[in-house]
C-alpha positions in Angstrom: 77.9 33.8 -18.1 79.6 30.6 -19.3 79.8 29.3 -15.7 76.0 29.7 -15.4 75.1 28.2 -18.7 73.5 24.8 -18.7 74.3 23.5 -22.1 75.5 26.4 -24.2 76.0 30.2 -24.1 76.2 32.5 -27.2 77.7 35.2 -25.0 80.7 33.3 -23.6 82.4 35.9 -21.4 81.0 38.8 -23.6 78.4 41.3 -22.5 76.1 40.1 -25.3 76.0 37.6 -28.2 76.9 40.1 -30.9 80.3 38.4 -31.6 78.5 35.0 -32.0 76.4 36.3 -34.9 79.5 37.6 -36.7 81.3 34.3 -36.2 78.4 32.1 -37.3 77.9 34.2 -40.5 81.6 33.8 -41.4 81.7 30.1 -40.6 78.5 29.4 -42.5 80.2 30.8 -45.6 83.0 28.4 -45.1 80.6 25.4 -44.6 78.7 26.3 -47.8 82.0 26.6 -49.7 83.0 23.1 -48.5 79.6 21.8 -49.6 80.4 22.9 -53.1 82.3 19.7 -53.5 79.0 17.9 -53.4 77.5 19.9 -56.2 76.9 17.0 -58.6 75.0 15.1 -55.9 73.0 18.2 -55.0 72.1 18.8 -58.6 71.0 15.2 -59.3 69.0 15.1 -56.1 67.1 18.3 -57.0 66.4 17.0 -60.5 64.9 13.8 -58.9 62.3 15.7 -56.8 58.7 15.3 -57.7 57.0 18.6 -58.8 54.2 17.9 -56.3 56.7 17.3 -53.4 58.3 19.7 -51.0 60.1 22.5 -52.8 63.6 23.4 -51.7 65.6 26.6 -51.9 69.1 25.8 -53.2 70.5 26.6 -49.8 68.3 24.0 -48.1 70.0 21.1 -49.9 73.5 21.5 -48.5 72.0 22.0 -45.0 70.0 18.8 -45.3 73.1 16.9 -46.3 75.0 18.4 -43.3 72.1 17.5 -41.0 71.6 14.0 -42.3 75.3 13.3 -42.1 75.6 14.6 -38.6 72.5 12.8 -37.3 73.6 9.6 -39.0 77.0 9.7 -37.4 75.5 10.4 -34.0 72.6 7.9 -34.0 73.4 5.4 -36.8 74.9 2.8 -34.5 72.1 3.1 -31.9 69.4 2.8 -34.6 70.5 -0.8 -35.5 69.6 -2.1 -32.1 66.0 -1.0 -32.2 63.6 -3.9 -33.1 60.3 -3.6 -34.9 57.8 -3.8 -32.1 59.2 -1.0 -29.8 59.8 1.1 -32.9 56.2 0.8 -33.9 54.9 1.4 -30.4 57.0 4.5 -29.8 56.2 6.0 -33.3 52.5 5.4 -32.7 52.6 7.0 -29.2 54.3 10.0 -30.7 51.7 10.4 -33.4 48.9 10.0 -30.8 50.5 12.6 -28.5 50.6 15.2 -31.3 47.0 14.3 -32.5 45.4 14.3 -29.0 47.0 16.9 -26.8 44.8 16.0 -23.8 46.6 12.6 -23.6 50.1 14.2 -23.6 50.9 13.7 -19.9 50.0 10.1 -19.8 51.7 9.3 -23.1 54.9 11.2 -22.0 55.1 9.0 -18.9 54.9 5.8 -21.0 57.3 7.2 -23.6 59.9 8.0 -21.0 59.9 4.3 -19.9 60.1 3.0 -23.5 62.7 5.5 -24.6 65.0 4.6 -21.7 64.5 0.8 -22.4 64.9 0.9 -26.2 66.4 4.3 -27.4 68.7 5.0 -24.5 72.2 6.5 -25.2 73.4 4.6 -22.2 73.4 1.3 -24.2 76.4 0.2 -26.3 76.4 1.2 -29.9 76.8 -1.0 -33.0 79.1 -0.2 -35.9 77.3 0.7 -39.1 78.1 1.2 -42.8 76.1 3.7 -45.0 73.7 1.5 -46.9 70.1 1.9 -47.7 69.0 -0.7 -45.1 71.0 1.1 -42.5 69.4 4.4 -43.6 66.0 2.8 -43.2 66.9 1.8 -39.7 68.0 5.3 -38.9 64.8 6.8 -40.2 62.8 4.3 -38.2 64.8 5.2 -35.0 64.3 8.9 -35.6 60.6 8.5 -36.1 60.4 6.5 -32.9 61.9 9.3 -30.9 59.2 11.8 -32.0 61.9 14.5 -32.0 62.8 14.6 -35.7 59.5 14.7 -37.5 60.4 17.5 -40.0 63.9 16.1 -40.6 62.6 12.6 -41.3 60.1 13.9 -43.9 63.0 15.5 -45.8 65.4 12.6 -45.3 62.9 10.3 -46.9 63.3 12.2 -50.1 67.1 11.4 -49.9 66.4 7.8 -49.3 64.1 7.6 -52.3 66.8 9.4 -54.5 69.5 6.9 -53.4 67.1 4.0 -53.9 66.9 5.0 -57.6 70.7 4.6 -58.0 72.9 1.6 -58.2 74.0 0.3 -54.8 77.6 1.2 -55.7 76.7 4.8 -56.7 74.4 5.3 -53.7 77.1 4.0 -51.4 79.6 6.4 -52.8 77.3 9.4 -52.3 76.3 8.4 -48.8 80.0 8.0 -47.9 80.6 11.5 -49.3 77.8 12.9 -47.1 79.3 11.3 -44.0 82.7 12.6 -44.9 81.3 16.1 -45.2 79.7 15.7 -41.7 83.0 14.4 -40.3 84.9 17.4 -41.6 82.2 19.7 -40.1 82.5 18.0 -36.7 86.2 18.6 -36.6 86.1 22.1 -37.9 83.3 23.4 -35.8 85.0 22.3 -32.6 87.6 24.9 -33.5 85.1 27.7 -34.5 82.0 27.0 -32.4 83.3 24.8 -29.6 83.6 27.6 -27.0 79.9 28.2 -27.2 79.0 24.6 -26.2 81.6 23.8 -23.5 79.0 23.6 -20.8 77.3 20.7 -22.6 80.0 18.2 -21.8 79.6 18.9 -18.0 75.8 18.6 -18.4 75.9 15.3 -20.2 78.4 13.9 -17.6 76.9 15.1 -14.4 73.2 15.8 -14.9 72.0 13.9 -17.9 72.1 10.4 -16.3 69.2 11.6 -14.1 67.1 12.0 -17.2 66.5 8.2 -17.4 62.8 7.4 -17.6 62.0 10.9 -18.8 60.2 11.6 -22.1 62.8 14.3 -23.0 65.6 11.8 -22.7 66.5 12.1 -26.4 65.8 15.8 -26.7 68.1 16.7 -23.8 70.8 14.3 -24.8 71.9 16.0 -28.0 75.7 16.0 -28.7 77.8 19.1 -29.2 78.0 18.5 -33.0 74.2 18.6 -33.2 74.2 22.0 -31.5 76.8 23.2 -33.9 74.8 21.9 -36.9 71.7 23.6 -35.7 73.7 26.9 -35.2 74.8 26.8 -38.8 71.4 25.5 -39.9 69.7 28.5 -38.4 72.0 30.9 -40.3 71.4 29.0 -43.6 67.7 28.9 -43.2 67.6 32.6 -42.4 69.3 33.2 -45.8 67.1 30.7 -47.7 63.8 32.1 -46.4 64.8 35.8 -46.3 63.1 37.0 -49.5 59.8 35.2 -48.7 59.8 36.6 -45.2 60.3 40.2 -46.4 57.3 39.8 -48.9 54.8 39.3 -46.1 53.1 42.4 -44.7 52.3 40.9 -41.3 55.0 39.7 -38.9 54.8 37.9 -35.6 57.6 37.2 -33.1 57.2 33.8 -31.4 58.8 33.7 -27.9 59.2 30.9 -25.5 57.7 31.2 -22.0 61.2 31.0 -20.4 61.7 34.6 -21.5 59.0 35.7 -19.1 60.1 37.1 -15.7 57.8 34.7 -13.9 56.3 32.1 -16.3 54.1 30.5 -13.7 52.4 33.9 -13.0 52.2 35.0 -16.6 48.7 36.4 -17.4 48.9 36.0 -21.2 45.6 35.4 -22.9 44.5 33.1 -25.7 44.2 34.5 -29.2 43.5 32.7 -32.6 47.3 32.4 -33.1 48.5 31.8 -29.6 49.0 33.4 -26.2 49.2 37.2 -26.2 51.0 39.2 -23.5 48.7 41.4 -21.4 51.5 43.6 -19.9 51.4 42.3 -16.3 55.1 43.0 -15.6 56.8 46.1 -17.0 60.3 44.5 -16.4 59.4 41.4 -18.4 61.2 41.1 -21.8 58.1 39.7 -23.4 56.2 42.8 -22.2 58.9 45.1 -23.6 58.9 43.4 -26.9 55.1 43.6 -27.1 55.4 47.4 -26.5 58.1 47.6 -29.2 55.9 45.7 -31.6 53.0 48.1 -31.0 55.3 50.9 -32.2 57.1 49.1 -35.0 54.4 47.0 -36.5 55.0 43.4 -35.3 53.1 41.2 -33.0 54.4 39.0 -30.1 53.1 35.5 -29.4 54.0 33.2 -26.5 54.5 29.6 -27.8 52.8 26.6 -26.3 54.1 23.1 -27.1 55.6 22.8 -30.6 53.3 20.0 -31.6 50.4 22.5 -31.8 52.4 25.3 -33.5 50.8 26.8 -36.7 47.5 25.0 -36.4 44.9 27.2 -37.9 47.3 29.8 -39.1 46.5 31.4 -42.4 49.1 30.5 -45.0 50.5 33.3 -47.2 49.6 36.1 -44.8 52.0 35.9 -41.9 55.8 35.8 -41.5 57.4 34.9 -38.2 60.6 35.3 -36.3 60.9 32.2 -34.1 62.9 32.2 -30.9 64.0 29.0 -29.3 67.1 27.3 -27.8 69.7 25.7 -30.1 68.5 22.1 -29.7 64.9 22.8 -30.8 65.0 25.7 -33.2 65.5 23.8 -36.5 62.5 21.6 -36.1 60.3 24.7 -35.7 61.8 26.4 -38.7 61.2 23.4 -40.9 57.7 23.1 -39.6 57.0 26.7 -40.5 58.3 26.0 -44.1 56.0 23.0 -44.3 53.1 25.2 -43.2 53.9 27.8 -45.9 54.9 30.4 -43.3 58.1 32.2 -44.1 60.3 32.3 -41.1 63.5 33.8 -39.6 65.0 32.7 -36.4 66.9 34.0 -33.4 68.6 31.7 -30.9 68.2 32.1 -27.2 71.4 33.2 -25.7 71.2 30.3 -23.4 68.6 27.7 -22.3 66.9 27.6 -18.9 63.2 26.4 -18.9 61.8 24.4 -16.1 60.4 21.8 -18.4 63.7 20.5 -19.5 66.8 22.2 -18.1 66.5 23.7 -14.6 64.4 22.8 -11.5 63.3 26.4 -10.8 63.9 27.8 -14.3 66.4 30.5 -15.4 65.2 33.5 -17.3 66.4 33.5 -20.9 67.0 36.3 -23.4 68.0 37.1 -27.0 70.2 39.5 -28.9 67.9 42.4 -29.6 70.1 43.8 -32.3 69.8 40.5 -34.2 66.0 40.5 -33.8 65.6 44.0 -35.0 68.0 43.4 -37.9 65.7 40.6 -39.1 62.7 42.8 -38.6 64.4 45.7 -40.4 64.1 47.9 -37.4 66.9 50.5 -37.1 65.9 52.6 -34.0 67.0 50.3 -31.2 66.7 52.8 -28.4 63.1 53.5 -29.2 62.2 49.9 -29.6 64.0 48.3 -26.6 
């Protein structure tokens, strides 16, 4: 399986990804123990939050610090080279793309050109120090990519918090966050590195062909970003678990790459999204739809993430979101912002035509993990 993987494989050489879920649970415990050294920072930040702002489960805060530190280390130098005009142009196009879906194709073409010219990872990087002006530059760069909308909204709270401190104190805390991320990068290479080995080959051999494409940034994520998202998925599952279990109605959101033949899929529109019509009995989506009919959950095929959760009734539905490692966290944070309790299951590997493979590779998930999250015990009956 590892030889066929494009960027990652949760199975490695195993028959399934069961061992991965054991490993990620254990490693997440280690990461959270390490984050305990940042306890004063976490406590002061939580106390600074406005009562009318975004509420956080205590587990979300160490994850945000890990994510911010990781993203800052990866993109901080690149962010300093982005000037004001292209930043505003790219950010405006991203917002227009989300607000007017009918313009998506044309905007994507223009964004691919601008991203390659101004955000490209093929350019040399500048050195940076963790200061508020540099954090502002990072947030501007992330906004320009259009790929980090949910993360930026949370990172701005950290920027406001550090802006209330003395420059010396803020600098010390930001250095501590980057130190935490540095430890994580070294440690996760040992624990999670085997799952992302194919990514190095992809970045070296195939990624240069992504120049001028709108998904240049999305498909150029580094291994440490994959690892942070793996841990993040486990942390957010824990943070949102109780709220998820309180909801009586549950939907499983699946990507089209899990269909046997996505181009021939006959799914039909519904108020929440596309619903499987059962056109192929061998299709995993069809099988899960049948399992849901027996066990009391629905199945929805996802469209573009920008339209996700529009018109959904808050406080009535909980979801299990399924996506590849590089995109799952944004969807989970968007669900929280939409007041929809979520759990998540990672695709065992990626393979969609839109981003990763010319003809597409059928993807799949660990059914035991899905049924565990849904509290379903009879796997044979539900498979």
